[in-house]
C-alpha positions, -999 to 999 in steps of 0.1 A, spaced: 609 -100 639 580 -114 620 576 -120 580 544 -96 571 524 -128 562 525 -143 593 518 -112 613 488 -108 593 478 -142 602 486 -135 636 464 -101 638 440 -116 622 439 -146 646 432 -124 674 406 -105 657 391 -131 655 393 -139 687 381 -107 700 352 -109 679 343 -142 691 344 -131 727 319 -98 718 299 -126 706 294 -147 731 288 -121 754 262 -104 729 242 -133 716 251 -159 741 215 -183 748 204 -173 785 209 -200 816 178 -217 818 161 -230 850 161 -267 840 190 -290 839 184 -301 800 184 -266 787 216 -259 809 232 -287 790 221 -276 758 229 -238 765 263 -257 776 268 -279 745 256 -247 724 289 -225 736 313 -253 735 302 -258 700 306 -223 697 340 -223 707 347 -253 688 333 -235 654 354 -204 664 384 -220 667 386 -239 634 371 -209 619 403 -188 630 427 -215 620 409 -217 587 411 -179 581 452 -174 593 461 -201 570 440 -180 540 454 -149 551 494 -163 552 481 -180 518 469 -150 502 502 -131 511 526 -161 507 514 -169 469 511 -138 462 517 -126 422 527 -88 428 555 -95 443 574 -107 413 573 -138 422 564 -169 390 530 -183 400 522 -209 422 510 -243 403 489 -259 424 480 -297 417 459 -323 429 471 -345 453 450 -378 461 459 -378 501 454 -340 507 418 -345 489 411 -380 509 426 -357 546 398 -327 538 374 -352 531 376 -376 563 384 -348 587 354 -327 584 337 -361 587 352 -368 616 344 -332 633 309 -337 627 307 -370 645 328 -358 674 301 -330 675 272 -353 670 283 -375 699 274 -356 727 245 -337 712 231 -373 710 236 -380 745 222 -347 757 193 -353 734 187 -389 749 188 -372 786 161 -346 771 133 -369 758 144 -402 778 
């Protein structure tokens, strides 16, 4: 049997996946006639799924940490201290994600304009 925090994080991840598929069906870009528009639509939906996946992971980690470190259980307060390596990590990772997302967008833009 799963611990309450894990169960809550798992259920919140499932909820986010259901909402992602609902949003895809209801507000997705319509398919166009030109190849440039189809490439843009495909890129948009790919980025949408990537962002929802990242959001789901972060949301699950947030819920888990809120449940695990809450003070109402009679546990002493958890003290968070700065960690230089962790700060570098969560600065570099978003930069790498944005760079990875920019490359296909630049290729589609190059083909659309040239």
